[in-house]
TIVO-2410 file (N, C-alpha, C; in nm, 3 decimals):
# residues 73
REC num residu      c1      c2      c3 atome chaine
REC   1      X  13.267 -10.823  -2.048     N      A
REC   1      X  13.130 -10.860  -2.019    CA      A
REC   1      X  13.065 -10.750  -1.935     C      A
REC   2      X  12.956 -10.694  -1.979     N      A
REC   2      X  12.887 -10.588  -1.907    CA      A
REC   2      X  12.801 -10.647  -1.796     C      A
REC   3      X  12.805 -10.582  -1.681     N      A
REC   3      X  12.726 -10.625  -1.566    CA      A
REC   3      X  12.603 -10.535  -1.557     C      A
REC   4      X  12.485 -10.595  -1.543     N      A
REC   4      X  12.361 -10.518  -1.526    CA      A
REC   4      X  12.345 -10.487  -1.378     C      A
REC   5      X  12.380 -10.363  -1.340     N      A
REC   5      X  12.373 -10.321  -1.201    CA      A
REC   5      X  12.242 -10.247  -1.174     C      A
REC   6      X  12.195 -10.253  -1.048     N      A
REC   6      X  12.073 -10.178  -1.015    CA      A
REC   6      X  12.098 -10.028  -1.025     C      A
REC   7      X  11.991  -9.952  -1.044     N      A
REC   7      X  12.002  -9.807  -1.056    CA      A
REC   7      X  12.039  -9.738  -0.926     C      A
REC   8      X  12.012  -9.803  -0.813     N      A
REC   8      X  12.048  -9.748  -0.682    CA      A
REC   8      X  12.074  -9.862  -0.586     C      A
REC   9      X  12.132  -9.831  -0.473     N      A
REC   9      X  12.162  -9.932  -0.373    CA      A
REC   9      X  12.294 -10.001  -0.401     C      A
REC  10      X  12.302 -10.129  -0.365     N      A
REC  10      X  12.426 -10.206  -0.373    CA      A
REC  10      X  12.400 -10.339  -0.443     C      A
REC  11      X  12.506 -10.398  -0.496     N      A
REC  11      X  12.497 -10.528  -0.561    CA      A
REC  11      X  12.613 -10.615  -0.518     C      A
REC  12      X  12.586 -10.744  -0.503     N      A
REC  12      X  12.690 -10.844  -0.478    CA      A
REC  12      X  12.716 -10.912  -0.612     C      A
REC  13      X  12.840 -10.903  -0.659     N      A
REC  13      X  12.877 -10.958  -0.789    CA      A
REC  13      X  12.968 -11.078  -0.770     C      A
REC  14      X  12.932 -11.191  -0.831     N      A
REC  14      X  13.016 -11.311  -0.826    CA      A
REC  14      X  13.134 -11.289  -0.920     C      A
REC  15      X  13.254 -11.294  -0.866     N      A
REC  15      X  13.375 -11.263  -0.943    CA      A
REC  15      X  13.397 -11.359  -1.060     C      A
REC  16      X  13.366 -11.486  -1.042     N      A
REC  16      X  13.392 -11.587  -1.143    CA      A
REC  16      X  13.331 -11.553  -1.279     C      A
REC  17      X  13.205 -11.509  -1.277     N      A
REC  17      X  13.136 -11.485  -1.404    CA      A
REC  17      X  13.070 -11.347  -1.412     C      A
REC  18      X  13.099 -11.262  -1.315     N      A
REC  18      X  13.047 -11.125  -1.312    CA      A
REC  18      X  12.895 -11.117  -1.313     C      A
REC  19      X  12.830 -11.209  -1.245     N      A
REC  19      X  12.685 -11.209  -1.235    CA      A
REC  19      X  12.644 -11.144  -1.103     C      A
REC  20      X  12.543 -11.056  -1.108     N      A
REC  20      X  12.488 -10.998  -0.986    CA      A
REC  20      X  12.404 -11.106  -0.919     C      A
REC  21      X  12.446 -11.150  -0.801     N      A
REC  21      X  12.375 -11.258  -0.732    CA      A
REC  21      X  12.279 -11.206  -0.627     C      A
REC  22      X  12.295 -11.080  -0.585     N      A
REC  22      X  12.205 -11.024  -0.485    CA      A
REC  22      X  12.215 -10.872  -0.487     C      A
REC  23      X  12.108 -10.809  -0.441     N      A
REC  23      X  12.106 -10.663  -0.429    CA      A
REC  23      X  12.051 -10.624  -0.293     C      A
REC  24      X  12.086 -10.507  -0.247     N      A
REC  24      X  12.027 -10.454  -0.125    CA      A
REC  24      X  12.027 -10.302  -0.131     C      A
REC  25      X  11.932 -10.241  -0.057     N      A
REC  25      X  11.911 -10.097  -0.068    CA      A
REC  25      X  12.008 -10.016   0.016     C      A
REC  26      X  12.030 -10.058   0.140     N      A
REC  26      X  12.113  -9.980   0.232    CA      A
REC  26      X  12.224 -10.066   0.289     C      A
REC  27      X  12.341 -10.005   0.308     N      A
REC  27      X  12.451 -10.075   0.371    CA      A
REC  27      X  12.440 -10.053   0.521     C      A
REC  28      X  12.458 -10.157   0.602     N      A
REC  28      X  12.439 -10.142   0.746    CA      A
REC  28      X  12.537 -10.043   0.808     C      A
REC  29      X  12.488  -9.967   0.905     N      A
REC  29      X  12.572  -9.868   0.973    CA      A
REC  29      X  12.613  -9.918   1.111     C      A
REC  30      X  12.621 -10.048   1.129     N      A
REC  30      X  12.664 -10.104   1.256    CA      A
REC  30      X  12.788 -10.188   1.234     C      A
REC  31      X  12.861 -10.215   1.345     N      A
REC  31      X  12.989 -10.285   1.335    CA      A
REC  31      X  12.976 -10.432   1.298     C      A
REC  32      X  12.873 -10.499   1.352     N      A
REC  32      X  12.857 -10.643   1.330    CA      A
REC  32      X  12.714 -10.672   1.290     C      A
REC  33      X  12.699 -10.766   1.196     N      A
REC  33      X  12.564 -10.802   1.151    CA      A
REC  33      X  12.565 -10.942   1.093     C      A
REC  34      X  12.451 -11.009   1.107     N      A
REC  34      X  12.428 -11.133   1.033    CA      A
REC  34      X  12.372 -11.094   0.898     C      A
REC  35      X  12.416 -11.163   0.796     N      A
REC  35      X  12.370 -11.135   0.661    CA      A
REC  35      X  12.281 -11.250   0.615     C      A
REC  36      X  12.164 -11.217   0.565     N      A
REC  36      X  12.071 -11.316   0.514    CA      A
REC  36      X  12.049 -11.293   0.366     C      A
REC  37      X  12.036 -11.402   0.293     N      A
REC  37      X  12.008 -11.392   0.150    CA      A
REC  37      X  11.886 -11.476   0.118     C      A
REC  38      X  11.788 -11.416   0.053     N      A
REC  38      X  11.670 -11.487   0.005    CA      A
REC  38      X  11.656 -11.453  -0.142     C      A
REC  39      X  11.686 -11.551  -0.226     N      A
REC  39      X  11.685 -11.526  -0.370    CA      A
REC  39      X  11.793 -11.425  -0.405     C      A
REC  40      X  11.751 -11.315  -0.464     N      A
REC  40      X  11.850 -11.214  -0.502    CA      A
REC  40      X  11.848 -11.092  -0.409     C      A
REC  41      X  11.786 -11.107  -0.291     N      A
REC  41      X  11.779 -10.997  -0.195    CA      A
REC  41      X  11.860 -11.030  -0.070     C      A
REC  42      X  11.937 -10.933  -0.022     N      A
REC  42      X  12.017 -10.949   0.099    CA      A
REC  42      X  11.961 -10.858   0.206     C      A
REC  43      X  11.957 -10.907   0.331     N      A
REC  43      X  11.919 -10.823   0.444    CA      A
REC  43      X  12.018 -10.845   0.557     C      A
REC  44      X  12.020 -10.752   0.650     N      A
REC  44      X  12.116 -10.755   0.760    CA      A
REC  44      X  12.041 -10.747   0.893     C      A
REC  45      X  12.092 -10.819   0.994     N      A
REC  45      X  12.039 -10.809   1.129    CA      A
REC  45      X  12.155 -10.772   1.220     C      A
REC  46      X  12.146 -10.656   1.287     N      A
REC  46      X  12.258 -10.614   1.372    CA      A
REC  46      X  12.278 -10.708   1.490     C      A
REC  47      X  12.403 -10.723   1.532     N      A
REC  47      X  12.438 -10.802   1.649    CA      A
REC  47      X  12.484 -10.708   1.760     C      A
REC  48      X  12.441 -10.739   1.881     N      A
REC  48      X  12.486 -10.663   1.997    CA      A
REC  48      X  12.626 -10.709   2.035     C      A
REC  49      X  12.704 -10.624   2.104     N      A
REC  49      X  12.842 -10.660   2.139    CA      A
REC  49      X  12.853 -10.792   2.217     C      A
REC  50      X  12.752 -10.823   2.301     N      A
REC  50      X  12.760 -10.944   2.383    CA      A
REC  50      X  12.707 -11.068   2.311     C      A
REC  51      X  12.652 -11.055   2.194     N      A
REC  51      X  12.596 -11.169   2.122    CA      A
REC  51      X  12.705 -11.250   2.053     C      A
REC  52      X  12.691 -11.383   2.061     N      A
REC  52      X  12.785 -11.476   1.999    CA      A
REC  52      X  12.708 -11.557   1.896     C      A
REC  53      X  12.767 -11.576   1.781     N      A
REC  53      X  12.706 -11.656   1.675    CA      A
REC  53      X  12.796 -11.776   1.650     C      A
REC  54      X  12.738 -11.895   1.650     N      A
REC  54      X  12.818 -12.014   1.624    CA      A
REC  54      X  12.730 -12.134   1.596     C      A
REC  55      X  12.795 -12.239   1.554     N      A
REC  55      X  12.726 -12.364   1.524    CA      A
REC  55      X  12.714 -12.448   1.651     C      A
REC  56      X  12.625 -12.546   1.652     N      A
REC  56      X  12.619 -12.636   1.767    CA      A
REC  56      X  12.754 -12.701   1.796     C      A
REC  57      X  12.830 -12.733   1.693     N      A
REC  57      X  12.964 -12.793   1.712    CA      A
REC  57      X  13.054 -12.698   1.789     C      A
REC  58      X  13.050 -12.570   1.756     N      A
REC  58      X  13.132 -12.472   1.828    CA      A
REC  58      X  13.098 -12.471   1.976     C      A
REC  59      X  12.969 -12.466   2.008     N      A
REC  59      X  12.928 -12.460   2.148    CA      A
REC  59      X  12.963 -12.589   2.222     C      A
REC  60      X  12.951 -12.702   2.155     N      A
REC  60      X  12.992 -12.829   2.215    CA      A
REC  60      X  13.141 -12.827   2.247     C      A
REC  61      X  13.222 -12.782   2.154     N      A
REC  61      X  13.367 -12.776   2.176    CA      A
REC  61      X  13.402 -12.680   2.289     C      A
REC  62      X  13.331 -12.568   2.298     N      A
REC  62      X  13.356 -12.473   2.407    CA      A
REC  62      X  13.327 -12.537   2.542     C      A
REC  63      X  13.215 -12.609   2.551     N      A
REC  63      X  13.180 -12.676   2.676    CA      A
REC  63      X  13.282 -12.783   2.712     C      A
REC  64      X  13.325 -12.863   2.613     N      A
REC  64      X  13.423 -12.968   2.639    CA      A
REC  64      X  13.555 -12.909   2.686     C      A
REC  65      X  13.600 -12.801   2.623     N      A
REC  65      X  13.726 -12.737   2.664    CA      A
REC  65      X  13.716 -12.676   2.803     C      A
REC  66      X  13.593 -12.642   2.845     N      A
REC  66      X  13.574 -12.588   2.979    CA      A
REC  66      X  13.562 -12.700   3.082     C      A
REC  67      X  13.569 -12.827   3.038     N      A
REC  67      X  13.568 -12.939   3.130    CA      A
REC  67      X  13.436 -13.009   3.145     C      A
REC  68      X  13.335 -12.970   3.071     N      A
REC  68      X  13.205 -13.035   3.080    CA      A
REC  68      X  13.202 -13.160   2.993     C      A
REC  69      X  13.125 -13.259   3.037     N      A
REC  69      X  13.102 -13.379   2.957    CA      A
REC  69      X  12.971 -13.358   2.882     C      A
REC  70      X  12.978 -13.352   2.752     N      A
REC  70      X  12.860 -13.326   2.669    CA      A
REC  70      X  12.812 -13.459   2.612     C      A
REC  71      X  12.684 -13.490   2.635     N      A
REC  71      X  12.629 -13.616   2.584    CA      A
REC  71      X  12.520 -13.586   2.482     C      A
REC  72      X  12.498 -13.682   2.393     N      A
REC  72      X  12.392 -13.672   2.293    CA      A
REC  72      X  12.258 -13.695   2.361     C      A
REC  73      X  12.155 -13.625   2.318     N      A
REC  73      X  12.021 -13.644   2.376    CA      A
REC  73      X  11.934 -13.716   2.276     C      A
***
């Protein structure tokens, strides 16, 4: 099955059916980044070394393990 790749830049290909699901022009030159996808376009936002990314559940668990009592608001 032939894959229709963009003429330049990068493509994300779904292995299951070899479909290009997203494209982007430049690959990030930083160590850590959040990746966003809107339709078939991907973008990156760099993260600083001190930045932490997590879900509300993660932060709740961190607080509980540190001994805090977390209540619902």
